[in-house]
VEXVO-656144 format. One line per 2 residues: their letters; for each residue x negated, z negated, y negated of C-alpha. Coordinates in steps of 0.5 Angstrom, whole numbers, plus 500, padded with zeros to 3 digits. Layout:
a	X Z Y | ...
! end
This chain:
mp	597 036 507 | 591 037 511
lp	591 040 518 | 593 035 524
tg	588 030 526 | 592 027 532
di	594 030 539 | 601 032 538
aw	606 037 541 | 605 044 540
pp	608 048 537 | 612 042 534
py	619 041 538 | 623 042 532
la	621 049 532 | 624 050 539
pa	631 053 538 | 628 058 533
ld	622 060 538 | 627 060 544
am	631 065 540 | 625 069 538
ht	623 070 545 | 629 072 547
wd	629 078 541 | 622 079 543
tw	624 081 550 | 630 085 548
ws	625 089 543 | 620 090 548
gd	624 094 553 | 621 091 559
pd	626 090 565 | 621 085 568
rl	621 081 562 | 629 081 562
eq	630 079 569 | 625 073 568
ly	629 071 562 | 636 071 565
gg	634 069 572 | 635 075 576
st	627 075 578 | 624 068 578
gg	618 070 581 | 618 064 586
gp	622 059 582 | 629 057 583
dp	634 061 587 | 637 066 582
kr	644 065 586 | 644 057 585
lq	642 058 577 | 648 062 577
fa	653 056 579 | 649 051 574
gg	652 049 568 | 650 049 561
vv	645 054 558 | 642 055 564
gr	648 057 568 | 651 061 562
ia	644 065 561 | 644 066 569
rw	651 069 569 | 649 075 565
ww	648 082 568 | 641 082 568
gt	641 075 571 | 644 077 577
pt	639 078 583 | 637 084 587
ap	639 083 594 | 634 082 599
ge	631 088 602 | 634 093 596
rr	630 096 591 | 632 094 584
tk	637 099 581 | 638 096 574
lh	637 101 568 | 635 099 561
vp	637 102 555 | 631 101 549
la	636 101 544 | 633 094 541
gd	627 098 540 | 631 104 536
lc	634 099 532 | 628 095 529
gg	624 102 528 | 630 105 525
sa	630 099 520 | 623 100 518
dl	624 107 517 | 629 106 512
lf	625 101 508 | 618 105 509
se	619 112 510 | 616 113 504
pp	610 109 501 | 613 104 495
mf	610 104 488 | 606 099 485
vv	605 099 477 | 601 094 473
dd	600 095 465 | 592 095 465
kd	589 102 467 | 583 099 470
tq	587 094 475 | 592 100 476
dr	586 105 479 | 583 099 483
ld	590 098 486 | 591 105 488
ql	585 104 492 | 587 098 495
td	594 101 497 | 592 107 499
dg	588 104 505 | 593 104 511
ll	598 099 507 | 604 104 509
at	603 103 516 | 602 096 516
lq	608 095 512 | 612 099 517
ta	609 095 523 | 611 089 519
ae	618 091 517 | 619 093 525
vg	617 086 527 | 621 082 522
aa	627 086 524 | 626 084 531
lg	623 077 530 | 628 075 524
gv	622 075 519 | 614 077 518
yl	609 074 514 | 604 078 509
rp	597 075 507 | 591 078 504
vy	585 078 508 | 578 081 508
dt	571 082 512 | 565 084 508
di	562 086 515 | 567 092 516
ad	570 093 509 | 568 093 502
rp	575 091 500 | 581 086 502
wi	587 089 505 | 594 086 507
da	595 083 514 | 602 082 518
vh	603 075 522 | 609 075 527
ad	614 069 525 | 613 066 532
ra	606 064 531 | 607 061 524
ip	609 054 522 | 612 054 515
ef	614 049 510 | 619 051 505
rw	621 047 499 | 627 049 495
sr	628 055 500 | 621 058 498
la	615 058 502 | 610 052 500
av	605 052 505 | 604 055 512
tf	600 054 518 | 598 060 522
wr	596 059 530 | 593 063 535
iv	590 061 542 | 582 063 542
ge	581 061 549 | 583 058 556
ad	579 055 562 | 581 050 567
gq	587 048 564 | 584 047 557
vw	587 051 551 | 583 052 545
rh	587 054 538 | 585 056 532
le	589 053 526 | 589 057 519
rh	593 053 514 | 595 056 507
ep	596 052 501 | 596 054 494
gv	589 056 492 | 585 054 499
il	585 056 506 | 584 051 511
hg	581 052 518 | 581 048 524
ly	579 049 532 | 583 044 537
qg	582 043 544 | 588 041 548
tk	593 043 553 | 598 048 554
dn	603 043 551 | 599 039 546
lg	594 041 541 | 589 036 543
rp	583 034 539 | 579 037 533
vp	572 040 535 | 567 044 531
le	569 051 529 | 562 053 532
dn	565 051 539 | 568 058 539
pa	566 065 538 | 573 067 535
ta	572 061 529 | 564 061 529
pf	564 066 523 | 569 061 518
aa	564 055 519 | 559 058 514
dv	564 059 509 | 568 053 509
ne	567 047 505 | 566 039 507
dg	574 039 507 | 574 045 512
ai	577 050 506 | 576 056 503
pt	578 058 496 | 582 064 495
gy	581 065 488 | 589 065 487
ag	592 059 484 | 598 060 488
ld	600 061 495 | 597 067 498
va	602 068 503 | 609 071 503
yi	615 070 507 | 620 076 508
pn	626 074 512 | 630 080 515
qs	637 077 513 | 640 070 512
sr	640 066 517 | 647 064 521
rw	645 060 527 | 640 055 523
rs	644 054 517 | 645 046 518
kp	638 045 520 | 634 043 514
rl	627 045 517 | 630 052 520
qd	635 054 515 | 630 058 511
lg	628 062 517 | 631 069 517
rs	635 073 522 | 634 078 527
dl	638 085 527 | 639 083 535
dg	642 076 533 | 649 076 536
ve	648 083 540 | 645 081 546
pl	651 081 550 | 653 088 548
md	646 090 550 | 647 087 557
al	653 090 558 | 650 097 555
de	645 096 561 | 650 095 566
ty	654 101 564 | 648 106 565
ss	646 103 571 | 653 103 574
wm	653 111 571 | 647 112 575
rd	649 108 581 | 655 113 581
ir	650 119 581 | 646 116 587
ig	652 115 592 | 655 121 589
kg	650 126 593 | 653 130 598
rv	652 128 605 | 654 131 612
it	656 127 617 | 655 131 624
pn	657 129 631 | 651 127 636
ay	652 134 640 | 649 138 634
lq	643 134 633 | 636 137 636
sh	633 133 640 | 625 132 639
gp	624 129 646 | 624 122 650
gr	623 117 645 | 622 121 639
ga	630 121 636 | 634 127 634
sw	635 131 627 | 640 135 624
np	637 141 620 | 642 143 614
dq	639 150 613 | 639 153 619
ev	643 159 620 | 645 160 627
fa	645 154 632 | 645 157 639
gl	647 154 646 | 652 148 642
dm	656 146 648 | 662 143 644
la	665 140 650 | 658 137 653
ra	660 130 651 | 666 126 651
da	665 123 644 | 662 129 640
ss	667 132 634 | 667 139 634
ql	667 139 626 | 662 137 621
ta	665 132 615 | 662 133 608
vq	663 127 604 | 662 127 596
fa	664 121 592 | 667 122 585
ir	662 121 579 | 666 118 573
vq	662 121 568 | 667 121 562
eh	669 114 563 | 662 111 563
rd	660 116 557 | 666 113 553
ta	664 106 555 | 657 107 553
ed	658 110 546 | 663 105 544
lv	658 099 546 | 653 103 542
nq	657 104 536 | 659 096 536
il	652 094 537 | 650 099 531
rs	656 096 527 | 654 089 528
ag	647 090 527 | 649 093 520
ys	648 100 521 | 651 107 521
gq	651 111 527 | 649 117 523
tf	642 114 522 | 640 114 529
gi	643 121 530 | 650 120 533
gg	654 125 530 | 649 131 530
dv	644 133 526 | 648 138 521
av	645 140 515 | 649 136 509
ta	647 134 502 | 644 127 500
te	651 125 497 | 654 127 504
vn	648 123 508 | 649 117 503
ar	657 117 505 | 656 117 512
er	650 112 512 | 653 107 507
rs	653 101 512 | 646 103 513
mt	644 104 506 | 648 097 504
tr	643 094 509 | 637 097 507
gr	639 095 500 | 640 087 502
kv	633 088 505 | 630 091 499
lr	632 085 495 | 628 081 500
wr	622 085 500 | 621 087 493
pa	619 080 490 | 615 078 497
la	611 085 496 | 609 083 488
hv	607 076 490 | 602 079 496
ie	599 084 492 | 598 080 486
al	594 075 491 | 590 081 494
la	588 083 487 | 586 076 486
vd	582 076 493 | 579 082 491
re	576 079 484 | 574 073 488
vf	570 076 494 | 568 083 492
gs	567 082 484 | 572 087 482
nv	573 087 474 | 581 087 475
vp	586 083 472 | 590 080 477
qr	598 081 475 | 604 081 479
pt	606 089 479 | 613 092 479
ve	615 095 486 | 619 101 486
fe	622 103 493 | 623 111 494
ds	630 113 496 | 630 114 503
vq	635 120 503 | 632 126 499
ed	636 130 495 | 637 137 497
pl	633 142 493 | 639 147 492
sl	644 141 490 | 639 138 485
an	638 145 482 | 645 146 481
tv	646 139 478 | 640 141 473
dv	643 148 471 | 650 145 470
lr	647 139 465 | 643 144 462
ra	649 149 460 | 653 143 458
qa	647 141 453 | 648 134 456
as	640 133 458 | 634 135 454
td	629 139 458 | 624 133 459
tl	630 129 462 | 632 135 467
vr	624 136 469 | 624 129 471
ma	630 130 475 | 628 136 478
hp	621 132 480 | 622 125 480
ew	615 124 483 | 611 127 477
dd	608 123 472 | 608 123 464
tq	603 128 464 | 605 133 469
vq	612 132 466 | 610 134 459
ae	606 140 461 | 612 143 465
va	616 142 459 | 611 145 454
ri	611 151 459 | 618 152 459
qq	619 152 452 | 613 157 451
en	617 162 456 | 624 161 453
gt	620 162 446 | 623 155 443
av	616 152 442 | 615 150 435
pd	609 147 432 | 609 140 429
pm	611 141 421 | 607 134 420
qt	600 137 423 | 596 140 418
ga	596 148 417 | 601 153 416
lp	606 155 420 | 605 162 424
! end
């Protein structure tokens, strides 16, 4: 299927429900109070009256009746406080997946050496960013890219889900069109469309409006797309050197709200999906807590007779730090009170804390995580077994996400090797690697040593197995060398009787 040729609505209207949801998740993930007020109608920037929106029916009225949709009274400063829990959730999801780099293993030694070079070039940082974006927007795309002017090798790039038009077949990505705005002027919008199909990438530049794609124009018309003009063939395509689709889509979790929509049912679900009302209530709780602190400040009400005049037309003031007041005539004025009144409102600390903690725990449970993952419950030193027990829900969620990340990473790494051979002429043999995720919780050294000692005394494991258990990060050469040293120290090293020569 080629790139669009006619003036069509952009993005395609059928994607509107998904893009609206991604916009909401992105707003919470950003942690920007201004964007939250604008999203829910609390601050319309000169638009419709927020109060009128709150009494409206349908989706508009329902959204405007959120706490973030309540407008700030005229003449008052905004006192709403935002708790950036959404960012913590998405960042924590990325940390669970990629706190340590995954291992990519292939059969060919030369290919393995080149693969190690390609993956040791900022890949872990890219995967961490992609995992956080995917947790926020419901999914993320990975693709190999290259630029011979800035690097001598290709690398992996992440594309956000709200800048892609995917096409699925049997729940698998068959093609995808990435788009970006490369210019705006006088109501005109220039968009660069990059369509990925098996074996090729098609590039197109379009001049349109805010809501319409417009007409195709030459790639040379915009500096952002001019470099592609020399590389595309007569069909506007660039061969990738890879027979399949060179893009992988990683859905964050299975979809709930779009399961009955054929063109959206394969899109992923954000970790924030369904917890937006709870996060809104959490912000209201903390703002109420801060309001108690503001109005709970101690104040002194003093009679007019106690005020010190600054002269005609200059008013009067009260100095609470003054120790001696001379010449105060308590009966100077009929309306003067003879006492100072101290006002101190109660600050409901415990009630607010309990409410906030319960909301946070409910948000984490709904998102699929344990409170221990985010430091709730203290940082007490425990064994890895105890950590896994306390974070069982988080580990289960991590396991579900690994099932989606592993095949996608294997696919895009194979495409990366193919691009490396096609563009840079490397001698690699593109093949799909085996992807191994490291444990996110490391075993306590003392607990591990005790386990190894018990197995050794029970003669339930060989020296080779025990060394591998104690040092899972070592390769075969390091393990064999360590086993030989242990046997020599224990006097159990016996020469191979099949070797030529006499026994010592």
